[in-house]
N, C-alpha and C positions, 0 to 999 in steps of 0.2 A: 720499295718492297715488291712492286709488281715485276720489276726487272729481275729480282733475285728469286722470287718464288712463283710467279705466274698466276694462273687462275685460282689455285687453292688459296693463295694469300688474298686475292681479290674477294673471294667469297667470304672468308672468315672476317676480314676487315669490314666488309659490308654489313655483317651482322652487328659488329661493335658500333660502327658508325650509325646504323639504324637505331640502336638503343639511345645513343647520344642525341640524335636528331629528334626523337620523340620527346625526350625530356626538355631539350632546348626550345623546341617549337612551342610547347606549352608555356614555358617561361616567357618567351619572346612575345607571343600573342597576348598574354595577360598584361605584359608591360605596355604593349602598343595600345591596348584598349582601355588602359587605366588612366591615361593622362591626355584625353582628347579635348580639343576646344573647337567645337563646330557650331556655327551660327544656325539659328532656326531656319529650316527649309533648304539648307545647303545639301544635306545628304539626300533628300528627296529629289533634288535637281540632278545629282550624280547618278543615283540608282534608277536610271530610266532605260527603256528599251530604245535602241537605235539600229538603223539598218547597218551601219558600219560595225557595230558591236556584233551583230549576228553574222556578218560576213567574216569577221575575224574568228569567231567561234567555229564556223564551218571550215574555214581555211586551215586553221591550226589543228583541228581534229583530223582532217584528212592528211595534212602534211605529216603530223606525228605518226599517224597510222602507217603511212607509206614508208617512212624512215625506219620505224621500229620493226617492221617486217623483215628488214635487211640488216638489223642490228645484230652483229655476230656475238656481242656480249650477252644478249638475251638467249640466243640459241645455244651458246655454250652452257648456260645455266639449265636450259631445258634438258640437254643430254647429260648433264652432270647430276641430275636428280637421281636418287637411289631407286625410286619406283614412281609409277603414275600417281599413286595416292599422295606422295610427298610433293610432286609437281603441282597437283591440284590445290593442295593445302597452301603451298607457297604463293601460287597465283592469287588465291582468294585473300590471303593475308596481305599481300602487297597491294592489291586493289583496295582493300578495306582501309589501309593506312594512307594511300596516296589520295583517294577521293576527298576525304575531309580536310586533308592538308591543303589541297588546291583550293577548296572552297574557302578556307580560312584566309589564305593569302589573297584570294580574289576580293573578299570583303575588306581586308586590310588596305588593298589598293583603292577601293572606293572611299574608305574613311580618310585616307591620306589626301585624296583629291578634294573631298568635301572640306577638310580642315584647311587645305591650302587656299581654297576659294573664300574661306572665312577670314583670311588675313587681309590687312589693308593693302599689302603688296605681296604678290606671289613670290615664293622663294623656292618652289619645287620645279626647277628648270628641266630636270631629267626625270621624266615620268616613270621610267623603268626602275628608278631607285625609290619608289614611293614607300616601300616598307621601311627603308632606313630613315626616311623623313619622319616617320612616326616615332622613331627612337631617338630623335635629336635631343629631346629634353631628358633622356634617361641618364642614369649614373654610369660611371665607367665600368662597373661590374656587369651591368646588363649589356652594355656594348661589347664587352669581352665575351660574354656568353653567345651573343649573336655572331660575333666573329668566328667562334668555334663552330657554331651551327653552319655558317657559310662554308668553312673549310671542309667540314664533314660532308656536306652536300656535294661540293665539287669533287672531293676525293673519291666518294663512292661512285660517281658517274665516270670520272676520268679513268680510274683503274680498269673499269669494265670496258671502256672504249679502247684503252691501250691493248688489253689482252685480245679483244675482238679484232683489232687491226692486225695484230701479229698472227692471229689464227688464219687470216686470209692467205698468208704466205707460208704457213706452217707445212702444208701438204707438199708444196713445191720444194721446200727446204729438206723435208724428210726423204724426198726422192733422190736427192743428191748423195753422192758417196762421201758423206761427212761422218766424222766421229761424233759421239754424243757431246763432247765438249765443244766441238766446232758448231754443231747444230744449236746448242744453247747460246753460244756466243753470237751466232747470226741473229737469233731471235732478240737477244739483248741489244745488239747494235741497232736493229730495225726499230725496236721499242724506243730507244733514245732519239732516233732520227725523226720519228713521227711527232715528237713534241716540239721540234724546233719552230715550225710554223705557228703552232698554238702560242708558244711563248712570245714570238715576235708580234703577233696580233695583240696579245694581252698587254705587252709593253707599249705598243702604239696606242691602244685604247686607253691606257692610264693617262696619256698626255692629250689625246684628242677624243672628247666624248662622242663626236659624230661617228667614230669608228665603231663604237658599241652598237649604234643603230644600224650601221651597215652589216654588222655580224648577223643580225636577225635576218636580213635579206639573203645573206650567204647561206644560212641554214635553210631558208625556203628554197633556194636554188637546188640544193642537194635533195631536199624533200620532193621537189617537183620531178626531178629525174627518177627518183626511186618510185614515186607513185605512177609514173608513166609506164613502168614495166611490171608493177606489182601484180596486177590482175593476170596478164598472160603467163608470168613465171609461176605463180602459185596455182593457176588452173592447169598448167602443164605438169605439175607434180602428180596430178591424178589422171583420170581418163577423159577429162572434159575436152581437152584440145590436143591436137597433134603437135609435133615439134615444129612443123612449118607454120601452123596456126599461131603458136606461141611467139615465134620470131616475127611473124606479120603483125601481131598485136603490139609487140615492143616497138617495131618500126613505125607503126601508125601513131603511137604516142608522140614520137619525135616530130612527125608531120603535123599533128594537131597543134603542138606548141608553136612550131615555126609558122604554120598557116594562120594561126590566131594573130600573131604579130604582123604578118604580111597584110592580112585583110584589114586590120584596124588602122595601120599607119601607112600602108600603100607601098612599102619598099621591101626588097629582099633582105637588106641589112637589118631592118626593123624586125623581120621574122627571126633572124638569128639572135638579135638582142632580147627577144622574148624569152630565151632560155635563162636570162638574168632577171626576168620579171620587170624589165625596163629600168632596173635600179642601177645598172652600170652600162655605159655606152654613150653614143652620140645623140640618140633620140631620148629626150628627157621630158616626158609628159608631166602634168601637174601632180598626178598621183602615181606612185610606183610601189613595188613590193607589197607588203602586207596591207598598206592603206588603200590600195587600188581595188576597185570592184572587179576588174578583169582577172585579178589573181584568184578570187573566190570562184568565179565562173570557170576558169581554167582547171582548178583543182577538182571541181565537181564533175566537169565533162570528161576529164582524162580517164578515170577508171571505167566509166560507162562505155566510151568509144573503144578503148583498148580491149576490154573484156568482150565486147560484141565482135570486133574484128577477129580476135583470137578464136572465138567459138565458131564463127562462120567459116 
């Protein structure tokens, strides 16, 4: 439907999918919380403060912030709003729905871990599937509802991503001497092509669970690069920095990433591999990607350094 109707279809289906998700989330959460078997003291052992948990919180917050600032799907919706009042209302409603949803799923993850620790033998080998572990004892009807919920969540995100990716090339396509049909066909072809890699990774992930863990680090790599230029670019939209300052700030972000790896591991190649957060390459430390403390430090330092360089 995105290929045929573009952004309007994405916006209208997001509304429908949003209503479906609200209903299904309520049903799924009630189902998850209604049939728990947790031994005494296990939840208290899970719901504890850890340094690694705080590092993941800070890393993911900055990573998602950096990525969403360059998410063309979001900006399309900003400029598609009929007026500023509607935009503010939509942002407030979206935030009001997303925040409690994330809290509920976070609690569900802790409950799943506590329940797994209560078993004689652990059966939850893939921690990122904790929510589905809670549904293992539910009926087929509940599992069907959760499947519909998962499809709605994915579809509402993917169609926005698709239209955002196409919009990156839309200006260049419109500058060509194409007929309206040729312009539409070019957008549709590009939209189909951008799905090939995603389908290939998903197909591979269905056979190899380790690929799913690697996908998280792939997201973080993209987030790292986005965050490295976020401050200079958005400061450059106003009068805070000059064009030269913004370019210098962006370049300094790349130097910080590479210098961090070079300093820690002592080689130029390690500096280059730091762009992958050490998750891919020849240098393989004990902790890589999201689990490494260096990732949290790097995500925190990047906007500070790049913003300062751009301003100076």
